[in-house]
C-alpha positions as CSV (number, residue, x, y, z in Angstrom):
1,M,0.0,0.0,0.0
2,I,1.3,3.4,-0.9
3,K,1.3,5.9,2.0
4,P,1.5,9.7,2.1
5,T,5.0,11.2,2.3
6,P,5.7,11.8,6.0
7,Y,7.5,15.1,5.7
8,P,8.4,17.8,3.1
9,P,10.5,16.7,0.1
10,D,13.3,19.1,0.8
11,T,13.9,17.8,4.4
12,R,17.7,17.3,4.8
13,A,20.0,16.4,7.6
14,K,22.2,19.5,7.0
15,G,25.0,18.1,9.1
16,W,22.7,16.8,11.8
17,R,24.4,13.6,12.9
18,F,22.7,10.2,12.7
19,E,22.8,8.5,16.1
20,L,22.4,4.7,16.3
21,D,20.3,3.4,19.2
22,H,22.3,0.2,19.7
23,E,19.9,-1.3,22.2
24,R,16.9,-0.7,19.8
25,I,18.8,-2.1,16.8
26,R,19.9,-5.3,18.6
27,Q,16.3,-5.9,19.9
28,S,14.7,-5.3,16.4
29,D,13.3,-8.2,14.5
30,T,15.2,-7.1,11.3
31,W,18.5,-7.4,13.1
32,A,17.6,-10.8,14.6
33,L,16.6,-12.2,11.2
34,A,19.6,-10.8,9.3
35,A,22.6,-13.1,8.7
36,S,25.9,-11.9,10.2
37,E,27.3,-11.0,6.8
38,I,24.2,-8.8,6.1
39,R,24.3,-6.8,9.3
40,P,27.1,-4.3,8.2
41,W,25.1,-3.6,5.0
42,L,22.0,-2.8,7.2
43,L,24.0,-0.1,9.0
44,M,25.4,1.2,5.7
45,L,21.8,1.3,4.3
46,W,20.5,3.4,7.3
47,M,23.4,5.8,7.2
48,T,23.0,6.3,3.4
49,A,19.3,6.9,3.8
50,W,20.0,9.6,6.4
51,E,22.1,11.5,3.8
52,Q,19.4,11.4,1.1
53,T,16.9,14.0,0.2
54,P,14.4,13.7,1.7
55,C,16.3,12.7,4.8
56,G,15.7,9.1,5.9
57,S,14.5,7.8,2.5
58,L,15.8,5.6,-0.3
59,P,15.1,5.5,-4.1
60,D,12.8,2.7,-5.1
61,H,15.5,1.4,-7.4
62,D,17.6,-1.7,-6.7
63,E,20.6,-0.6,-8.8
64,L,20.7,2.9,-7.3
65,I,20.4,1.6,-3.7
66,A,23.2,-0.9,-4.3
67,A,25.4,1.7,-5.9
68,R,24.8,4.1,-3.0
69,I,25.8,1.6,-0.3
70,G,28.6,0.2,-2.4
71,M,27.2,-3.4,-2.6
72,P,27.3,-5.6,-5.7
73,L,23.9,-5.5,-7.3
74,D,23.5,-9.3,-7.4
75,Q,24.3,-9.5,-3.7
76,F,21.9,-6.8,-2.9
77,Q,19.0,-8.4,-4.8
78,A,19.8,-11.7,-3.1
79,A,19.5,-10.0,0.4
80,K,16.9,-7.4,-0.6
81,A,14.1,-9.1,1.5
82,R,16.2,-8.7,4.7
83,L,17.8,-5.3,3.9
84,L,14.5,-3.6,3.0
85,R,12.4,-5.3,5.6
86,G,10.0,-2.7,7.1
87,W,10.5,-0.2,4.3
88,W,7.4,1.1,2.5
89,R,6.7,3.2,-0.6
90,A,5.3,6.7,-0.3
91,D,3.4,8.7,-2.9
92,D,6.6,10.5,-3.8
93,G,7.9,7.2,-5.2
94,R,10.6,6.8,-2.5
95,L,11.0,4.2,0.3
96,Y,10.6,5.1,4.0
97,H,10.9,3.2,7.3
98,D,8.9,3.9,10.4
99,T,12.0,4.0,12.6
100,M,13.9,6.3,10.3
101,T,10.9,8.5,9.9
102,E,10.7,8.9,13.7
103,R,14.3,9.9,13.9
104,V,13.9,12.5,11.1
105,L,10.8,14.0,12.8
106,E,12.8,14.1,16.1
107,M,15.6,16.0,14.3
108,V,13.1,18.5,12.8
109,E,11.5,19.2,16.2
110,R,14.8,19.6,17.9
111,R,16.2,21.8,15.1
112,D,13.1,24.0,15.3
113,G,13.4,24.2,19.0
114,E,17.1,25.3,18.6
115,R,15.9,27.9,16.1
116,N,13.3,29.1,18.6
117,R,15.8,29.3,21.4
118,K,18.2,31.4,19.3
119,A,15.3,33.7,18.4
120,E,14.4,34.0,22.0
121,Y,18.1,34.8,22.9
122,R,18.2,37.5,20.3
123,A,14.9,39.0,21.6
124,K,16.3,38.8,25.2
125,K,19.4,40.7,24.2
126,Q,17.3,43.3,22.3
127,A,15.1,43.7,25.3
128,E,18.1,44.1,27.7
129,L,19.5,46.7,25.4
130,A,16.1,48.5,25.4
131,A,16.0,48.3,29.2
132,A,19.5,49.8,29.4
133,K,18.5,52.6,27.1
134,L,15.5,53.3,29.2
135,E,17.6,53.3,32.4
136,Q,20.1,55.7,30.8
137,A,17.4,58.0,29.5
138,G,15.7,58.1,32.9
139,T,18.8,59.4,34.7
140,R,20.1,62.0,32.3
141,P,22.2,64.8,33.9
142,D,19.7,67.5,32.7
143,E,16.9,65.8,34.8
144,S,16.8,66.3,38.5
145,P,15.4,63.5,40.7
146,G,11.8,64.1,41.8
147,S,11.1,66.8,39.3
148,P,8.0,66.2,37.1
149,D,8.4,65.3,33.5
150,L,8.0,68.2,31.1
151,S,5.6,68.0,28.3
152,H,7.1,68.3,24.8
153,G,3.7,68.6,23.1
154,T,1.1,65.9,22.7
155,D,2.1,62.6,21.4
156,M,-1.2,60.8,21.9
157,G,-1.7,58.0,19.4
158,L,1.9,57.8,18.4
159,P,3.3,54.3,18.5
160,R,6.4,53.7,20.7
161,D,8.9,50.9,20.8
162,S,10.6,49.6,24.0
163,G,13.5,52.0,23.5
164,G,11.4,55.1,24.0
165,S,11.3,56.3,20.4
166,D,8.4,57.5,18.4
167,A,7.3,56.4,14.9
168,T,10.1,58.4,13.3
169,G,12.8,56.5,15.2
170,T,14.1,59.5,17.2
171,G,14.2,59.7,21.0
172,T,11.5,61.7,22.7
173,G,13.1,62.1,26.1
174,T,9.7,62.2,27.9
175,G,7.9,60.1,30.5
176,L,10.4,57.3,31.1
177,N,10.0,55.6,34.4
178,K,10.8,52.4,36.4
179,K,7.7,50.7,35.1
180,D,8.9,51.0,31.6
181,I,12.3,49.5,32.6
182,A,10.6,46.7,34.5
183,A,8.4,45.8,31.5
184,A,11.4,45.6,29.2
185,A,13.3,43.5,31.8
186,S,10.3,41.1,32.0
187,I,10.6,40.6,28.3
188,A,14.3,40.0,28.6
189,G,13.7,37.3,31.3
190,A,11.4,35.2,29.2
191,G,12.7,31.7,29.2
192,A,12.6,28.9,26.7
193,H,10.3,26.7,28.7
194,E,7.4,27.3,26.4
195,A,9.4,26.2,23.3
196,G,10.4,23.1,25.1
197,A,6.8,22.3,26.0
198,S,5.5,22.7,22.4
199,P,2.9,20.1,21.7
200,P,3.2,17.5,18.9
201,S,1.8,18.4,15.5
202,L,-1.5,16.6,15.0
203,D,-2.8,18.5,12.0
204,A,-6.1,17.2,10.5
205,D,-4.4,16.5,7.1
206,L,-2.0,14.0,8.7
207,T,-2.7,10.3,8.7
208,A,-3.2,8.3,11.9
209,E,0.3,6.8,11.4
210,Q,1.9,10.2,10.9
211,K,0.2,11.5,14.1
212,A,1.3,8.4,16.0
213,T,4.9,9.0,14.8
214,A,4.8,12.6,15.9
215,V,3.5,11.7,19.3
216,A,6.1,9.0,19.9
217,A,8.9,11.4,18.8
218,W,7.5,14.2,21.0
219,L,7.3,11.9,24.1
220,R,10.8,10.7,23.6
221,R,12.1,14.2,23.3
222,R,10.3,15.3,26.4
223,E,11.7,12.4,28.4
224,K,15.2,13.0,27.1
225,G,14.8,16.6,28.3
226,R,14.1,15.3,31.8
227,G,17.2,13.2,31.6
228,K,15.3,9.9,31.2
229,Q,15.8,7.1,28.8
230,P,12.5,6.9,26.9
231,T,12.4,3.1,26.5
232,G,9.4,1.4,25.1
233,T,8.0,4.4,23.3
234,Q,7.2,3.3,19.7
235,S,4.8,4.8,17.2
236,N,2.9,1.5,16.8
237,D,2.0,1.4,20.5
238,P,-1.7,0.6,20.7
239,R,-2.3,3.2,23.4
240,I,-0.9,6.0,21.2
241,A,-3.2,4.7,18.4
242,A,-6.2,4.9,20.9
243,W,-5.3,8.5,21.7
244,I,-5.3,9.4,18.0
245,A,-8.6,7.6,17.5
246,A,-10.1,9.5,20.4
247,G,-9.2,12.8,18.8
248,V,-6.6,13.9,21.3
249,T,-5.0,17.3,20.6
250,G,-1.4,18.3,21.1
251,L,-2.3,20.6,24.0
252,Q,-4.2,17.8,25.7
253,L,-1.1,15.6,25.5
254,V,1.0,18.3,27.0
255,E,-1.5,18.6,29.9
256,A,-1.6,14.9,30.4
257,Y,2.2,14.7,30.3
258,D,2.5,17.5,32.9
259,L,0.1,15.6,35.2
260,A,2.1,12.4,34.8
261,V,5.4,14.2,35.7
262,L,3.7,15.7,38.8
263,D,2.6,12.3,39.8
264,R,6.1,10.9,39.4
265,E,7.5,13.7,41.5
266,K,4.8,13.4,44.2
267,T,5.5,9.7,44.6
268,Q,9.3,10.2,44.2
269,D,9.2,7.7,41.3
270,R,12.3,8.1,39.1
271,G,10.8,6.0,36.3
272,P,10.2,7.4,32.8
273,I,6.9,8.5,31.4
274,T,6.0,5.6,29.1
275,P,2.9,5.4,26.9
276,G,1.4,3.0,29.5
277,F,1.8,5.4,32.3
278,L,0.8,8.4,30.3
279,D,-2.3,6.6,29.2
280,I,-3.8,7.0,32.7
281,F,-3.6,10.8,32.5
282,V,-4.7,11.1,28.8
283,A,-7.9,9.3,29.9
284,K,-8.3,11.9,32.7
285,V,-7.8,14.8,30.3
286,L,-10.1,13.4,27.7
287,N,-12.8,12.6,30.2
288,P,-12.7,15.2,33.0
289,P,-15.4,15.0,35.7
290,Q,-18.4,17.1,34.7
291,A,-19.1,19.9,37.2
292,A,-22.0,22.4,37.2
293,S,-21.0,26.0,37.1
294,A,-22.0,28.1,40.1
295,V,-22.6,31.0,37.7
296,N,-24.6,29.4,34.9
297,G,-26.0,26.4,36.7
298,K,-26.2,22.9,35.3
299,K,-26.7,22.3,31.7
300,A,-30.2,21.0,30.7
301,A,-30.4,17.3,29.8
302,A,-30.7,16.5,26.2
303,P,-34.3,15.9,25.0
304,A,-35.0,12.5,23.5
305,S,-35.9,14.2,20.2
306,D,-32.3,15.5,19.8
307,P,-30.4,13.1,17.4
308,L,-27.3,13.7,19.5
309,A,-28.9,12.8,22.8
310,W,-27.3,9.4,22.9
311,A,-23.8,10.9,23.2
312,T,-24.7,12.7,26.5
313,T,-25.2,9.5,28.7
314,W,-23.3,6.3,29.1
315,P,-26.5,4.1,28.5
316,G,-27.0,6.1,25.3
317,I,-23.4,5.4,24.2
318,V,-23.8,1.7,24.9
319,A,-27.1,1.7,23.0
320,Q,-25.6,3.6,20.0
321,G,-22.7,1.1,20.0
322,A,-25.1,-1.8,19.8
323,K,-26.9,-0.1,17.0
324,L,-23.6,0.2,15.1
325,G,-22.5,-3.4,16.0
326,I,-19.9,-2.3,18.5
327,T,-19.6,-3.8,22.0
328,Q,-17.3,-3.0,24.8
329,E,-14.4,-5.5,25.2
330,P,-13.9,-7.1,28.6
331,D,-10.7,-5.2,29.4
332,E,-11.6,-2.1,27.4
333,L,-11.7,1.2,29.4
334,P,-14.9,3.3,28.9
335,P,-13.1,6.2,27.3
336,Y,-11.8,4.0,24.5
337,F,-15.1,2.3,24.0
338,K,-16.7,5.7,23.8
339,A,-14.1,6.9,21.3
340,R,-14.8,3.9,19.0
341,V,-18.6,4.5,19.1
342,V,-18.1,8.2,18.4
343,A,-15.7,7.5,15.5
344,A,-18.2,5.0,14.0
345,A,-21.1,7.4,14.4
346,G,-19.2,9.9,12.2
347,L,-19.9,13.0,14.3
348,S,-19.0,16.2,12.5
349,S,-17.1,19.1,14.1
350,N,-20.3,21.0,14.3
351,D,-21.9,18.1,16.2
352,R,-19.1,18.0,18.7
353,A,-19.2,21.7,19.2
354,R,-23.0,21.6,19.8
355,L,-22.7,18.8,22.3
356,Q,-20.1,20.9,24.2
357,S,-22.1,24.2,24.1
358,D,-25.6,22.8,24.7
359,Y,-25.0,20.0,27.1
360,G,-21.4,20.4,28.4
361,V,-20.4,17.0,26.9
362,R,-17.0,16.7,25.2
363,V,-16.5,13.9,22.7
């Protein structure tokens, strides 16, 4: 089956080094099935794919692949089934592998994060310079402490930058005080935490597999940021697939992750945040307890005549599932059963919005 291209066609490593996860390689089925004389060619194949454009891909052409890795064509074709195990063809005509795709997406996220940090650093330095200019302008020799600012004419409506200049770019020399300096300093002190906490990209035009890959890469990156070894985090994890099917958003995953970290800290558990552990908190975020507002009061129950009434109660969800031929598995959690029923029912975005606004029900 031909799949969508997982990232832009001009994605390149640009000097970003390719790191081999020795433990993951040795535990992989491909490595276990490959004969000892084939394993060095596997490593060469992966390193060659990393240098291609798009990064992490290969041409769908035996002779070209063999030439790229320096392997005799007849030997490559004899070992092709092992060497290309797990590789799939995308709609751009090239070959991709899930593991390589994850590494490329990790690289792109980290590179974007580095770009954001550099931009924040430049903004910080500019704000510090602006604060210094404000401080210098506020203590000029021709101004005595405690004396009121003198008006230099009205400047109402004129835009000002943090350096105390008007729209023409010239200094005004008026009305500079400690509040202005503090505001500039607060900009200068903005940290990079927000960039580090950026949620995974779960755009609507991505496939479920691409979303799962983005989530796995994001979770590993967050755990590495905490100094943890993100073992067991793979894009084919059924729990990640369940989150995607339930319509989880990137911000909801960030919220669930923060709750999971707080729980680890509370119990002094040094273990990593795995998909299995995070799953508990994703379920809490996706299905928060319903509470009536003290201001607006409790939402009215859905009338039986409303075609969406089934989605507002558990018995209604069970009945709708039976109507669609869906039953809850013995070990299936209610949120996942509900997600399957909602997905099969084909609710539109307008339906979901109305359930939220009319009845306070989020699906």
